N, C-alpha and C positions, 0 to 999 in steps of 0.2 A: 710362209705367207698366212696360212690359216691359223697359226696361233697368233701371228701378229695382228693380223685384222679382228680378231676374236678380242683380244686385249684393248684395241680401240674401240669395237664396239660396246665392251663392258666398261670402259672408260677406266682399265686396271693402271695403277701406277707403277711406271718401270723401274721405279728407283734412281739413286743418284747414279751418274757415270762413274767410273772406277779406271784408274790408270793400271790397276792389278788384280785383274777378275778372279784369279784363282786364289787369292788372299782373303777375299769376301767370304762371308757366310751366305751369300745367294745361294739359290738352288742353281745347279750345273746342268749342262746338256749330258745326255749319255755318254759315255766314254767308249761304248762299244756297240758292235751291231746288236749281239745279242740283247743288251740292254734297250738300244733303241727299239729293238722289235719288242720286247717286253711292255714297254711304255706304248707303242701303237696299239697292241693289242688290247691294251685297256682303256684306249681313249675314246671317249663317249663322242668328244668333238669331231675326231676325225671320221668316226663311223657316220656321224650325220653328215659331216660336210663331203665325204667321198664316197660313202655307201659300203656297207659291212662287205658285200660281195667283192668291191675292189681292194677292201683292206686286207681281207682273205688271202687273195691273190697276191699282193704285196709280200705278206708274211710267209707265205708259202714260198715264193721266188727267193727272199733273202734268206730263209732257213736252208734251202737247196745250195745257196753260196755258201754259205757257212759251213756244210757239211762237206761240199767240194774241197773248201780249203782246208777244213780238218782232216780229209783223207790224204791231200797233198803233203801234209807235214808231219803224219803220223809216226814217221820213223826219226822225227828230229826233236831234240829237247828245245821246249817251249822258249828258252832264253836265247836260242838261235833265231827263230823265226818271229819272235816278236820284236827285235832288235833292228832287222832289216827287211828290206822288199825282198820276197821270196820269188822263185822262178814262176810260180802260180799265180802271183797278183800281177807280175810285168806283163804275163800272157793275157790275163783276164780284162785288166783295166788299161795296160798302156802298150798294147800290140799295135795300135794305129802309128806310136811314136817312134 
């Protein structure tokens, strides 16, 4: 919402709609949590809107999440855990279901 509202405030042209967004040359969203954390850590907009202390907290929490995940799959080849939901992910995100 912050990014969208910033675009509206600055009157940024969102470009034409497309039926195949992955086939265009438009910038894409981050493809992984580490990539998203990297963008967030460099974002002046989010720092201004949410406060640097909060951004630092979110980054620390998400880095901890990544580390816990990597520890849980340390003995598995990446091609195994990248293609399916792991037991760790099931417990972490879907335990209520």
